[in-house]
N, C-alpha and C positions, 0 to 999 in steps of 0.2 A: 350722327356720330358725335360722341361727346368730346369736349376739349380735354387735353391732358392736364392733370393737376400739377401744381408746383413740385410735389414730391416725385411724380413721374419724370418731369423734366430734369430734376436734380439727379435722379438715379440714372437716366439715360446719358446725361453729360458725364457722370462718373464712369459709366461703362465704356463710353467711347473714347475716353482719355487714356493715353498710355501712362502706365505707372513709371516708366523709365524716362525721366526728364533731366536736363542739365541741372547740376547743383553747384554750390559754391565750395564744396568739400575740397580739401587740399589733396591733390593727386599724389604728391611725394609722401605725405603722411599715410595715405591709404596703402601705398605700395609697401612702405616700411612696416606697417602694422599687419599686413596680410601675408607677406611671404618673407623668407630668409634664404640664405645660402645662394645656390646657383640660380634659383628662380628669381630671387631679388636682383641679381646681376642681369639676368635676361630681361626683366621688366625695365630696368634702367636703360639697357641698350635699345629696347623697343621704344621707350619714351623719347629718347634722343633721336632715333631714326625717324619716327613718325612726325616729330616736330620739324625735323629737317625736310622731309619729303612733302609735308603739307604746308609748311610755312605758318602753321597754326599752333597756338598753345593748347595744351591738354586740358580737358574739362571732364570732371566726373559726371557720368550719366547714371542716375540712380545710385545704388550702393556699391556697384562692382564693375562698371564699364568705364574705361578711360577712352574718351572719344576726341576726335580732331575734326574741326570743321563741322558743318551740318548742312543738311538739305531738307526741304519740305516736300512731302509726298501727299498725293490725294488719289485715292482709289475710285473706281467707277461707282462703288457702293456708297461713296460719300465720306468714308472714313479717311481722316487725314492726320498728319502729325509731322514731327521733326525727328531726325535721327542723325547720328554722326556719319560723316563721309567714310571714315575708317576708324577703327578702334581696336582695343584689346582688353582682355581681362585675365588676371591670374586666377586659375581654378585649382581645385584639389589635385587633379592629375596632370596638370600642365598649364599651358597658356592658350587661350582662344583669341585668334586674330579675326576681326570682322571685316570681310571683303564684301561690301554691300551689293555689288552687281553679280555675285555668285562666281562660279568657276568654269562655266561652259566655254569661255573664250581662252582658257589658260591650260589646255591639255598639254601642249608642248612644254610650257614652263613648269607645270606640276611634275612632269617626268624628270625634271632636273632639280627639283626642290629638295628632295631628301625624304626624311621620315615625317609623315603627317597623316591625318585623317581629315575628311571634310564633311560638312553638312551643307545645307542650302547656301548659306553665306558665312559659314564658320570654318576657319582653318584651325584644327586642333594640333598643337605641337607639344611634345614633352619638354624639349629644350632647344635653344637656338644652336647648340653644338651639333644637332642632328639635321640641320637644314642649311641651305646655301642662302645667306643673307642678301646677296646681290639678286638672286632670282626672286626672293620675297619682295625686295624693293621694286623690281620691275612690275610684279603683279599689283602692288599697292599703287604705284604711280599710274598705271593704266586704269585701274579701277576708279581712282579719284577723277581722272580725266573723263571717263565714260559717265560716271555719276553726275559730274558737273554739267556735262553736255545734255544729259537727259533731263535733269531737274532745274536747269537755269532757263529753259525755254518757256 
């Protein structure tokens, strides 16, 4: 069996590295440049809410995710990386809130949340006016606690 070349090692390292990494970009400047109107106000509310709930300052992750805190994961496959405990991103059709442990534990809370759609770890909302911010806060706090318990061991 032949030894991998330097080029192969370099390519494998690039492939296994996440593109989305924390940056030094200014979160407030990003929000101000990305959105306006009601979405701008909603992003400011989320920025303040997540700062309060996490006790962390916001960090840009990549070019479009505003994250709070971070955890390190490692899969059985050997792939590993860092990701924010919770975050959000203003998108064309609304705002995506990242709830990293998913939504399987939140059926009762989701029934009270309001208007939303979900993906595996993504909560898609059009506007904060369409959801109950207290219910969202409960989901976020519980998610942070669970993620911290899972990934601090």
